[in-house]
NUSE-452543 format. One line per 3 residues: number of its first residue (from 1); their letters; for each residue y, z negated, x of N, C-alpha, C, O, CB. Coordinates in nm, 4 decimals. Glycine has a CB too. Layout:
BEGIN
NUM> A> Y,Z,X,Y,Z,X,Y,Z,X,Y,Z,X,Y,Z,X; ...
***
This chain:
BEGIN
1> XXX> 2.0153,-6.3483,6.5084,1.9861,-6.2591,6.3985,2.0665,-6.3017,6.2756,2.0349,-6.4037,6.2143,1.8349,-6.2577,6.3680; 2.1653,-6.2289,6.2400,2.2513,-6.2652,6.1276,2.1870,-6.2343,5.9936,2.2025,-6.3119,5.8993,2.3834,-6.1932,6.1381; 2.1168,-6.1256,5.9826,2.0624,-6.0836,5.8532,1.9700,-6.1878,5.7890,1.9858,-6.2154,5.6701,1.9870,-5.9541,5.8702
4> XXX> 1.8741,-6.2472,5.8620,1.7912,-6.3485,5.7965,1.8720,-6.4650,5.7394,1.8354,-6.5198,5.6354,1.6897,-6.4014,5.8941; 1.9815,-6.5037,5.8058,2.0650,-6.6110,5.7525,2.1230,-6.5729,5.6172,2.1263,-6.6555,5.5259,2.1777,-6.6447,5.8502; 2.1686,-6.4495,5.6031,2.2252,-6.4031,5.4767,2.1191,-6.3995,5.3684,2.1449,-6.4405,5.2552,2.2882,-6.2649,5.4933
7> XXX> 2.0009,-6.3514,5.4011,1.8931,-6.3446,5.3039,1.8498,-6.4852,5.2641,1.8220,-6.5107,5.1470,1.7741,-6.2651,5.3603; 1.8439,-6.5765,5.3608,1.8074,-6.7148,5.3329,1.9042,-6.7767,5.2328,1.8616,-6.8488,5.1425,1.8051,-6.7969,5.4623; 2.0336,-6.7497,5.2474,2.1347,-6.8005,5.1543,2.1136,-6.7416,5.0144,2.1279,-6.8117,4.9143,2.2770,-6.7675,5.2056
10> XXX> 2.0798,-6.6132,5.0082,2.0539,-6.5497,4.8797,1.9319,-6.6095,4.8119,1.9306,-6.6282,4.6903,2.0353,-6.4001,4.8974; 1.8300,-6.6394,4.8903,1.7102,-6.7012,4.8338,1.7454,-6.8355,4.7729,1.7059,-6.8653,4.6602,1.6009,-6.7177,4.9412; 1.8195,-6.9168,4.8470,1.8589,-7.0482,4.7952,1.9419,-7.0339,4.6687,1.9221,-7.1085,4.5728,1.9377,-7.1266,4.9009
13> XXX> 2.0348,-6.9386,4.6675,2.1194,-6.9179,4.5497,2.0359,-6.8748,4.4301,2.0575,-6.9219,4.3184,2.2280,-6.8132,4.5787; 1.9408,-6.7857,4.4533,1.8550,-6.7381,4.3445,1.7698,-6.8520,4.2881,1.7583,-6.8678,4.1666,1.7644,-6.6237,4.3939; 1.7120,-6.9290,4.3757,1.6244,-7.0371,4.3316,1.7015,-7.1413,4.2518,1.6502,-7.1940,4.1531,1.5564,-7.1027,4.4514
16> XXX> 1.8234,-7.1714,4.2932,1.9000,-7.2751,4.2243,1.9601,-7.2263,4.0935,2.0023,-7.3081,4.0118,2.0097,-7.3261,4.3139; 1.9652,-7.0945,4.0710,2.0248,-7.0428,3.9475,1.9213,-6.9936,3.8467,1.9578,-6.9546,3.7358,2.1195,-6.9306,3.9801; 1.7935,-6.9946,3.8827,1.6914,-6.9504,3.7881,1.6487,-7.0659,3.6986,1.6569,-7.1825,3.7373,1.5697,-6.8925,3.8625
19> XXX> 1.6032,-7.0322,3.5792,1.5578,-7.1367,3.4870,1.4127,-7.1735,3.5132,1.3685,-7.2813,3.4737,1.5746,-7.0913,3.3418; 1.3392,-7.0874,3.5780,1.2013,-7.1161,3.6129,1.2025,-7.1871,3.7480,1.2657,-7.1412,3.8432,1.1140,-6.9853,3.6169; 1.1324,-7.2984,3.7546,1.1267,-7.3712,3.8807,1.0328,-7.2960,3.9740,0.9161,-7.2727,3.9425,1.0794,-7.5191,3.8595
22> XXX> 1.0860,-7.2592,4.0883,1.0103,-7.1828,4.1859,1.0448,-7.2377,4.3236,1.1621,-7.2541,4.3569,1.0412,-7.0293,4.1757; 0.9439,-7.2656,4.4023,0.9719,-7.3121,4.5375,1.0171,-7.1943,4.6226,0.9995,-7.0782,4.5857,0.8474,-7.3805,4.5997; 1.0751,-7.2265,4.7361,1.1156,-7.1202,4.8277,0.9937,-7.0416,4.8752,0.9999,-6.9196,4.8909,1.1919,-7.1786,4.9481
25> XXX> 0.8840,-7.1114,4.8978,0.7617,-7.0419,4.9398,0.7123,-6.9469,4.8307,0.6717,-6.8344,4.8599,0.6514,-7.1437,4.9749; 0.7157,-6.9917,4.7057,0.6747,-6.9050,4.5943,0.7605,-6.7797,4.5886,0.7104,-6.6689,4.5698,0.6834,-6.9804,4.4609; 0.8906,-6.7995,4.6052,0.9828,-6.6865,4.6003,0.9549,-6.5888,4.7144,0.9541,-6.4675,4.6936,1.1282,-6.7357,4.6067
28> XXX> 0.9321,-6.6413,4.8344,0.9008,-6.5535,4.9472,0.7681,-6.4810,4.9251,0.7550,-6.3640,4.9611,0.8957,-6.6342,5.0779; 0.6710,-6.5484,4.8668,0.5434,-6.4817,4.8361,0.5637,-6.3663,4.7379,0.5029,-6.2601,4.7512,0.4423,-6.5828,4.7781; 0.6495,-6.3892,4.6403,0.6788,-6.2848,4.5421,0.7458,-6.1644,4.6092,0.7110,-6.0496,4.5818,0.7690,-6.3404,4.4297
31> XXX> 0.8405,-6.1918,4.6958,0.9085,-6.0840,4.7699,0.8080,-6.0083,4.8564,0.8085,-5.8852,4.8603,1.0230,-6.1414,4.8584; 0.7221,-6.0828,4.9254,0.6230,-6.0205,5.0130,0.5251,-5.9340,4.9340,0.4935,-5.8224,4.9751,0.5467,-6.1275,5.0910; 0.4782,-5.9843,4.8228,0.3856,-5.9070,4.7393,0.4514,-5.7771,4.6920,0.3879,-5.6717,4.6922,0.3394,-5.9908,4.6177
34> XXX> 0.5763,-5.7845,4.6521,0.6497,-5.6658,4.6087,0.6603,-5.5645,4.7231,0.6398,-5.4448,4.7032,0.7904,-5.7046,4.5582; 0.6923,-5.6137,4.8422,0.7014,-5.5257,4.9590,0.5666,-5.4582,4.9848,0.5603,-5.3378,5.0096,0.7467,-5.6052,5.0840; 0.4593,-5.5369,4.9787,0.3252,-5.4821,5.0043,0.2881,-5.3734,4.9047,0.2319,-5.2704,4.9418,0.2209,-5.5932,4.9996
37> XXX> 0.3198,-5.3969,4.7787,0.2906,-5.2972,4.6760,0.3691,-5.1695,4.7021,0.3129,-5.0599,4.7001,0.3233,-5.3521,4.5363; 0.4985,-5.1836,4.7265,0.5849,-5.0659,4.7467,0.5504,-4.9876,4.8729,0.5722,-4.8665,4.8784,0.7299,-5.1089,4.7530; 0.4972,-5.0552,4.9737,0.4708,-4.9898,5.1016,0.3223,-4.9732,5.1312,0.2839,-4.9394,5.2432,0.5351,-5.0678,5.2124
40> XXX> 0.2390,-4.9973,5.0303,0.0945,-4.9770,5.0434,0.0405,-5.0436,5.1701,-0.0251,-4.9797,5.2524,0.0617,-4.8270,5.0447; 0.0690,-5.1714,5.1838,0.0250,-5.2471,5.3005,-0.1256,-5.2697,5.2956,-0.1857,-5.2657,5.1882,0.0990,-5.3815,5.3089; -0.1867,-5.2935,5.4117,-0.3327,-5.3120,5.4166,-0.3778,-5.4381,5.3441,-0.3055,-5.5373,5.3352,-0.3798,-5.3172,5.5610
43> XXX> -0.5012,-5.4303,5.2925,-0.5576,-5.5401,5.2144,-0.6866,-5.5916,5.2775,-0.7506,-5.5236,5.3578,-0.5838,-5.4951,5.0702; -0.7225,-5.7139,5.2387,-0.8538,-5.7697,5.2705,-0.9569,-5.7009,5.1813,-0.9220,-5.6306,5.0865,-0.8564,-5.9259,5.2508; -1.0817,-5.7221,5.2127,-1.1885,-5.6639,5.1303,-1.1854,-5.7153,4.9872,-1.2285,-5.6465,4.8947,-1.3240,-5.6936,5.1917
46> XXX> -1.1336,-5.8380,4.9692,-1.1289,-5.8954,4.8333,-1.0106,-5.8438,4.7523,-0.9950,-5.8798,4.6356,-1.1222,-6.0472,4.8408; -0.9272,-5.7597,4.8133,-0.8151,-5.6992,4.7414,-0.6813,-5.7633,4.7666,-0.5784,-5.7066,4.7299,-0.8419,-5.7027,4.5978; -0.6791,-5.8822,4.8292,-0.5528,-5.9477,4.8616,-0.4903,-5.8864,4.9864,-0.5607,-5.8371,5.0745,-0.5739,-6.0982,4.8816
49> XXX> -0.3592,-5.8901,4.9927,-0.2903,-5.8329,5.1080,-0.3078,-5.9196,5.2316,-0.3164,-6.0421,5.2227,-0.1421,-5.8149,5.0777; -0.3131,-5.8539,5.3473,-0.3143,-5.9272,5.4735,-0.1829,-6.0032,5.4873,-0.0832,-5.9669,5.4248,-0.3360,-5.8310,5.5943; -0.1824,-6.1068,5.5675,-0.0593,-6.1830,5.5870,0.0420,-6.1002,5.6666,0.0058,-6.0067,5.7380,-0.0890,-6.3165,5.6594
52> XXX> 0.1665,-6.1361,5.6528,0.2732,-6.0667,5.7270,0.2498,-6.0804,5.8764,0.2721,-5.9858,5.9520,0.4128,-6.1228,5.6893; 0.2048,-6.1980,5.9196,0.1781,-6.2200,6.0617,0.0659,-6.1328,6.1136,0.0756,-6.0766,6.2227,0.1448,-6.3645,6.0864; -0.0412,-6.1211,6.0356,-0.1539,-6.0367,6.0765,-0.1135,-5.8899,6.0863,-0.1489,-5.8209,6.1820,-0.2699,-6.0520,5.9783
55> XXX> -0.0402,-5.8438,5.9877,0.0034,-5.7035,5.9886,0.0997,-5.6794,6.1037,0.0888,-5.5789,6.1740,0.0702,-5.6656,5.8544; 0.1937,-5.7710,6.1233,0.2911,-5.7571,6.2309,0.2216,-5.7567,6.3671,0.2560,-5.6772,6.4546,0.3948,-5.8703,6.2241; 0.1236,-5.8462,6.3846,0.0520,-5.8566,6.5117,-0.0221,-5.7270,6.5451,-0.0252,-5.6848,6.6607,-0.0466,-5.9735,6.5071
58> XXX> -0.0809,-5.6650,6.4446,-0.1582,-5.5419,6.4651,-0.0837,-5.4197,6.4121,-0.1454,-5.3260,6.3613,-0.2949,-5.5531,6.3969; 0.0490,-5.4210,6.4241,0.1307,-5.3139,6.3642,0.0942,-5.1748,6.4150,0.1053,-5.0777,6.3402,0.2771,-5.3397,6.3918; 0.0511,-5.1630,6.5395,0.0117,-5.0310,6.5914,-0.1143,-4.9806,6.5219,-0.1300,-4.8603,6.5010,-0.0113,-5.0373,6.7437
61> XXX> -0.2029,-5.0712,6.4866,-0.3266,-5.0345,6.4172,-0.2971,-4.9768,6.2791,-0.3690,-4.8890,6.2315,-0.4190,-5.1563,6.4046; -0.1911,-5.0264,6.2148,-0.1599,-4.9857,6.0780,-0.0532,-4.8773,6.0685,-0.0131,-4.8404,5.9581,-0.1157,-5.1045,5.9999; -0.0074,-4.8265,6.1801,0.0905,-4.7161,6.1824,0.2125,-4.7463,6.0949,0.2482,-4.6669,6.0078,0.0244,-4.5856,6.1353
64> XXX> 0.2753,-4.8597,6.1181,0.3925,-4.8975,6.0405,0.5157,-4.8221,6.0860,0.5271,-4.7838,6.2024,0.4166,-5.0464,6.0504; 0.6067,-4.8014,5.9943,0.7354,-4.7411,6.0287,0.8227,-4.8483,6.0944,0.7906,-4.9670,6.0878,0.8058,-4.6807,5.9016; 0.9312,-4.8074,6.1566,1.0246,-4.9031,6.2167,1.0807,-4.9956,6.1090,1.0943,-5.1160,6.1309,1.1398,-4.8292,6.2901
67> XXX> 1.1126,-4.9399,5.9947,1.1647,-5.0210,5.8847,1.0642,-5.1292,5.8447,1.1022,-5.2447,5.8254,1.1983,-4.9320,5.7635; 0.9374,-5.0930,5.8323,0.8348,-5.1897,5.7932,0.8183,-5.2986,5.8992,0.8066,-5.4165,5.8660,0.7009,-5.1187,5.7694; 0.8175,-5.2588,6.0278,0.8066,-5.3578,6.1354,0.9262,-5.4532,6.1328,0.9097,-5.5747,6.1428,0.7970,-5.2877,6.2730
70> XXX> 1.0455,-5.3975,6.1195,1.1666,-5.4806,6.1161,1.1644,-5.5746,5.9961,1.2011,-5.6915,6.0077,1.2928,-5.3921,6.1116; 1.1218,-5.5241,5.8820,1.1179,-5.6057,5.7614,1.0198,-5.7213,5.7790,1.0513,-5.8356,5.7458,1.0791,-5.5201,5.6392; 0.9019,-5.6917,5.8307,0.8017,-5.7955,5.8515,0.8503,-5.9019,5.9490,0.8279,-6.0210,5.9273,0.6724,-5.7342,5.9021
73> XXX> 0.9162,-5.8598,6.0556,0.9677,-5.9561,6.1528,1.0753,-6.0444,6.0912,1.0773,-6.1651,6.1151,1.0233,-5.8836,6.2752; 1.1648,-5.9857,6.0122,1.2679,-6.0646,5.9447,1.2051,-6.1602,5.8435,1.2486,-6.2746,5.8300,1.3694,-5.9721,5.8747; 1.1033,-6.1131,5.7731,1.0334,-6.1977,5.6766,0.9686,-6.3173,5.7462,0.9750,-6.4295,5.6960,0.9272,-6.1163,5.6010
76> XXX> 0.9073,-6.2937,5.8601,0.8431,-6.4023,5.9339,0.9452,-6.5051,5.9820,0.9159,-6.6247,5.9845,0.7653,-6.3464,6.0528; 1.0633,-6.4603,6.0196,1.1712,-6.5526,6.0582,1.2102,-6.6376,5.9378,1.2241,-6.7594,5.9490,1.2954,-6.4745,6.1128; 1.2276,-6.5734,5.8229,1.2626,-6.6473,5.7015,1.1541,-6.7485,5.6650,1.1842,-6.8630,5.6311,1.2853,-6.5503,5.5849
79> XXX> 1.0288,-6.7061,5.6721,0.9199,-6.7965,5.6384,0.9228,-6.9197,5.7305,0.9057,-7.0327,5.6848,0.7837,-6.7233,5.6493; 0.9443,-6.8962,5.8590,0.9494,-7.0067,5.9550,1.0647,-7.1018,5.9229,1.0498,-7.2233,5.9356,0.9638,-6.9526,6.0983; 1.1780,-7.0481,5.8820,1.2920,-7.1335,5.8472,1.2643,-7.2162,5.7221,1.3019,-7.3332,5.7151,1.4171,-7.0485,5.8263
82> XXX> 1.1997,-7.1565,5.6250,1.1638,-7.2305,5.5036,1.0638,-7.3405,5.5393,1.0745,-7.4526,5.4896,1.1044,-7.1350,5.3952; 0.9671,-7.3088,5.6250,0.8707,-7.4093,5.6699,0.9421,-7.5253,5.7389,0.9137,-7.6420,5.7119,0.7672,-7.3462,5.7652; 1.0342,-7.4919,5.8272,1.1094,-7.5944,5.9003,1.1911,-7.6802,5.8044,1.1939,-7.8027,5.8166,1.2018,-7.5293,6.0048
85> XXX> 1.2570,-7.6157,5.7098,1.3380,-7.6885,5.6122,1.2496,-7.7808,5.5277,1.2863,-7.8956,5.5027,1.4152,-7.5899,5.5215; 1.1353,-7.7320,5.4843,1.0435,-7.8133,5.4042,0.9949,-7.9337,5.4834,0.9838,-8.0441,5.4302,0.9239,-7.7293,5.3573; 0.9663,-7.9114,5.6099,0.9204,-8.0192,5.6970,1.0299,-8.1251,5.7126,1.0028,-8.2449,5.7049,0.8790,-7.9634,5.8352
88> XXX> 1.1526,-8.0804,5.7343,1.2649,-8.1731,5.7522,1.2916,-8.2517,5.6236,1.3195,-8.3715,5.6292,1.3919,-8.0964,5.7949; 1.2832,-8.1861,5.5092,1.3067,-8.2543,5.3809,1.1998,-8.3589,5.3540,1.2276,-8.4610,5.2910,1.3103,-8.1528,5.2659; 1.0788,-8.3349,5.4005,0.9711,-8.4302,5.3787,0.9916,-8.5608,5.4549,0.9402,-8.6654,5.4154,0.8398,-8.3684,5.4185
91> XX> 1.0667,-8.5540,5.5637,1.0872,-8.6723,5.6453,1.2262,-8.7312,5.6373,1.2562,-8.8284,5.7067,1.0571,-8.6405,5.7848; 1.3102,-8.6753,5.5557,1.4481,-8.7283,5.5420,1.4686,-8.8013,5.4125,1.5781,-8.8511,5.3864,1.5494,-8.6166,5.5519
***
């Protein structure tokens, strides 16, 4: 998957050029929240959005478009890469 690699590079570039210190996870959360707002994604009873994994897993239940399914899958790949990178940095 080439696209997540390109987006991952953009995330790193954005984080390193901003004056506000933001972790990669914070940045991904911000992107995800924006996506949820724009696409009226399902919420928990308390008003918070369901996780990308939960929505992706039950995508047929939520009648997602192909674009939304593809976006969620790419987002989950990015999240996993950030998790892996964070884990590796903690031990190096």
